[in-house]
Residue, then its C-alpha position, 0 to 999 in steps of 0.5 A: m033291626l037292620s042297624l042291630s044286624a050291622m052292629m053284630k056283624a061289625f063286632s063279630g070279628i073283634d077278639a073277645n078279650v078286646m070286647q071285655s076290656l072295652s066293656n070294663m072301661g069306666m067300671k068302678p074299681d070294686k067291680l073290676i076286683a070282683i071280676a079279677f077274683q071271678e077269673l081266678a076262681e075259673k082257673d082254679d085247676k091251674i093255680g096250685q096255691l094262692n095266698i092273699s094277705p090280710d093287708l091286701l084284702q083289707g086294702l081292697l075292702q077299704g077301696s070299695d067303701r070309697 
């Protein structure tokens, strides 16, 4: 229990974006793309219009098959 407490104390001063970047290291590209689309959806009130071309979408889908 003591080691978990020490880890949590060490992580408490780290910026949340840095923690997220560290957790994304080594993640498969399709998972990173899914996270990116989720973040776009969370900011939908700030985005006036977003166009995703069929070529881009097809490329993303093909990339996830690999």
